[in-house]
N, C-alpha and C positions, 0 to 999 in steps of 0.2 A: 502493499501500500502506499503510493505516493505523498506525503504532507510537506506543505510547504506554509510561512508563516502571510497571514491575511491582512496588507500591511496598506495604510491608504494611499492613494496616488493625487501627482498633481494635473489641476486642469489644464491641457494644454489649448484647446481649440482660440482665444483669444489671443495667441502668441504666433498661433501659425499658419503660416501666409496661403492666400487662395491661389493654387496652379492649375488654371488652366488647358497646361497643356499633359497634364494625366488624368483627363476625365475618360474613364473607358463606357463603353456600351455594350452591354452582357447581350447577347441574340441569343438563341434557343430554336430548333428545330434544325431539318436540311432542307434546300434545296434540290433540284430535279438533276441536277447535275453532284450529286454528294451520294444518290443511289449510282452503285455500279455492280452488277450482276457477280451474286458467290461472296458480297461485302457479308461481316456480321456486325452488326449492333449491340452489343451486353448495357444493358439499361438500366441506371442507374435508380440505387433504391430498391428498400425490399422491404415486404408490409408481414407481419404478425398478424393472423385473424384470431380475434381472443375471441369469448363465449360470448358475450355480448354485443360485441360488435355481425355477429352472423347471427343473430335472434333478431338484434334491429332492425339486418338488412329484407331478414323473412318476412317480419311483420308490416316496414315499410311499404315495404314489394309487393303486398299483399296474399303471399304464398302460402297453399291452403294443405301440402303436404305436412304430416307430421316429421319427416326427416328432419327438418330443418329448426323443426319447433322443441323437439323431443328427443333429452337421450333414450328415458328406456325405452322409447318406441324403435327407436331405429336401433338402441341393441337388440331386443325382440328380433330383428329381422336381419343379425347377423352382421353390423358393422362397429365398429370401435366405441361409434361415438355417434353424436347427431354430428351430420353433415354441416357442413359449409355448402349453399346456395352453389351449385356450379356457374348462374347466372354471375352471379358474385364471384368469383372466379376472374374467369372470361369478366369482366370487368373489370376488376386489379388488373390485370395481365397486360388488357390493350389498355390501360391506362398510364403504366408506367411504361409504356412502348411507343406513347405518344409525344418527348422530348426526340427523340432521335425518329421517330417515321411519320410523324403527321403532324408534327407543331404549327407549319406552313404551309398547310395542305388547307385547297380548294373546300376538295370535297373528299366523303369517305365513300367508294365506288359499291362494297359490297364485301361480303363476309362469305366465304366457303371453307369446305370441309373440317368443322369447327368438332373436334372429336374430345370430349371428358377422359380421360386412359384411367384414373383412378379418384377415389374421395379423397376428396380434403376436409381436414377436422377441423375445429377449433385447439389455435397452439401451433398450429402449424403456419410454417412463413415461406413467402410467394415472389420467387425472383420471374424474371422475365428476359428472353434475348431475342433478337429476330435474324432472318437471314433475307437477302435482295435474292426475289427469283427471276425477275426480269424488270427492267426499265425501258420506256417508251418513249420518245421525243416527238412530239408530234408537229415540229417545226419550230421556226422563229418566233417568242413573244406568246408562244401557247401553251399552258398546263400541259405537262404528260403525266405518263399513269404510269406506277410505281405495285408491283406485285410482291408483297411480302409474304413470308414465312414467322407465324410466331410460337414460341415454348415460353411454357410457364414454370415451371419447377420449384418443389418441395425442397424443404433444409435441407432432406439425404439428397437432391442431383437427380431425384426421378421425378420423367415428367408428366405432370397430371391435367395438362389441355395442350392441344397440339391444333393449330386453326391458320389463314390466309386471309386476308385480304387485300385490295385492292385500292390506290388512293391516285387522286388528282393533286399534284402540286408543281406550282410554277416555277421555269427558271428563275435563275437567277440571273443569268450575264455572264458579265464581267466579277472578281473575287477570285477568293482563294476557296478551294476545294473543303470539304471535312467526309473523308471517306470513312467506309468501318474501316474491320480488320478481318479480310478472307481468311484470316488463317487461327481465327477465335473457336473456342469451342461449342458443336451445335449441336445437341445429339440429336436430330431429327430420326421421326421413325418412319421411316418408309409403309412398313403396312401394318399401323399400328395396330395394338392388342387390347383392349381393355380388362382391368385388372380389378376384382371384384372380391372380397369372403364371400365364402358358403353364406349360402342364404337359408334361414332358419325360418321354421313356421311361429308364428307368432304364440303367444295364449289368447284365448280368446276374447280378452278383456281390452285387449289392442283395437280389436276389431271396429270395435265402437267409436273409436274415434277417428274414422273416415267413416264417409255416406257411400254409398250402397250403390251408385251407378259410376263410378268412374274403375271398374275394374277392367279388365281386358275383354268378358266375356263382354260387355256394355258396343262395345266400338264394332263398325260393318265401313266397310270401304265405300266412299261416298255421304255417307253422314254428314253433315254440314249443322256446326254448333254454336247457334247465336251468345256471346258471352254479356249478360246486360248489364252488371255492373260495370261502368268506367269511373273513371280517374279524374279530377281536373289537377291538372298539373300547379301550382305555384311556385315562387320564390324560393323553398326549399331545394329546388333543382341543383341552387348555385351550391348552397354546402357539401351535398349529394356528390358531386362535381370532384371537392376539392378531396373527403372522402375516399374517393376512386384513387384520388393518385394522377386523376388528368389536370395537365396543366396549359392546355390549350385557350388562350385567352377569350377565345369567340363565346365559351362558353359562362365567364365569369365576372366580363372588364365593359361595363355598357362604352366606356368612350370608344372601346377596340371593334367593338361589334357595331356601333353607329358610326366609326368612322370608312368603313367598306363598301364598297361599292354594292352593286346587284342583291341578285333578291337575298343574302344573306344579310345585308343591308338591316339595321333596327338594334333589338330587343338584341340579348343574349338568348343564342342558341342551346337546347336544351340538350347536353349529351346525348349521342347517339345511342350509347350502353343504356345510361338510363331510360330512357325509352322503349326501349327493347326490352328491357325488366318489367316496366310495369305492364304491358302489355303481356307480358308472359305469366305475371305473377294475377290479374286479370282473368285469366285462362285455368287456374290450377283445377280452382272448385270443380272446375265441368271437365277437365281431362285427365291431370294429374295428381291429383288428392292421394291414388294410390301408386302411383308410380314407385318403383325402386331403383330410378337410374337415369339420367337425361344421357342420353347416349348423341347427340348432337345435332349440329342445324348446318344445312348450307345451300347458295342460292337465298343470300339475305340482302336487302337493299333499301335503306329508308326513303323514300319514291318522295317524301316532303318534309319540311322542319318542323321543330317545334319548339312554341316560349309558352313562358308562364302565363297561366291565364286557360291553354288550349285545355279539352278534356277528351281524352284519350280512351278506344275502347278497344276489344280482339271476338276474331270470328274464328273458327278452324274448319276443318274440314279433313274428313279422314281419310285418307289417300291408299294405304293397304295394312293389313293388319296380317301377321305370321308369327308361328307357334317362339316363342323365346329360346334361345340358349341353353336354358338349364331349368327342369320341370318345375311346372308351376307358374312357370313368366312365358309374355308376349310380350311384342314389339309391334306397337300403332306410328307409322307413318304419318305424319302432319300435314297441312299445308295452314301457314298459319299466317293473319292479314291483320293489319293494326289501321283503325282509321281515328280522324281526329273531328270533333265536332259537330257530330251526329251521332246518333245513335244507332247504337250497330245494328240493332231491328228495322232502320229505316236506311241504314247504306246496302242493305244488301237487298233489301222491298224495291231498292229504287237504283241497284246496278248489276243487280243479278248477280248473272255469272263473270259478268266483265270484271270484278271482282277479282277472280283469279287468275285473269289473266297477265302476264307479267307487265305493269309500267311499260318498260324499253322497248315491248312486243307491239304492242298498242299504231304507231305511226307504220310499219309497213304492212300492218293490215286495216285501216282506215278506218282505225278505230280511239277516239279521244282518253285522253288520259283522266285518272278519274284525281279530282282537285282533294278529297275529303281523304282521300288512301294515302297513307304515311310510310309503312311499312308492308314486307312480304317475304317470307322466307318458309323451310322446309324443314322440317324436324323429325327424331325417333328417340320413342321413349319405351324404356324396359318398363311394364306395366305386371302386376300380382294378378293371378285369375282368382278369381271366387272362391273355383276349389272345393 
């Protein structure tokens, strides 16, 4: 243990000369030229997710699955403890990568191949790193497209999440580049395997903690579920952006956001990962109350931004069902849609099957985009059979 005296110190500022030649202006984020295929970025900071943070996340984001709320329930199903919500893990890992990947971004273009590879428990510490898969220059003075793969690791250096995303990033033009390190360790998994504990059949008393209409047998291909409960997002999104570790000023700095030009100019934009999480939570009571693990997401797009005061809601469509990898389980493949400022039941009545067509595909089809539609993605969930 180091010890040293705590002695008073003299005030220096009044007699210190102002030197305009020593002003620095730290700048964060990377421009298009800073991304080279194969480069790896080791993202700064690490997050230890304690129990109170994990439970608060599950309640604030409306998740109904007891795996994220009750340690005895999770343990009765074979887990070591209550689980940290996969969307919380996703948001932390994505946010840790913002400083290197997207703090200069104009838009987040999509999420792909999101795989949750093993449970994260309270007390686990998460770090993140990313690898540049490609960089597309679209011409002088035009933003380019960067494709990255990101890993989230626990304190044992085990990969707990792996995903890809595409980002629209402007060029710097002149200036010094800030490349990554192509030799940095990047333990990506080419054929990811999900590692879960052996599932247990819980005592009968735990069955009362969930509803009877969200077991595997309750889902059929073609089924459309309108989630009636919606959520008005308030300025709460600003501290939750910080809590996830996201450093992009677009989400919390009004002077910055008002100073932008184009559609993003105005009030701070709600960080997309939070919108994603609220939409998933709003659907949980009808779809994932009896889930055992979130298997992942792909082909996900924020089709419109959200700001404080917007009210968001979800609609799910069952695309396929199949038996699960272990007895007593099944896999449900959903298409998941988010809307804002329109009741979900009204959105389906007004737009019908067009809600389930990708927004970027509509131009070639001669169809108009749907302004109230804000999100689209596909997901797979491991769900208990009723037995």
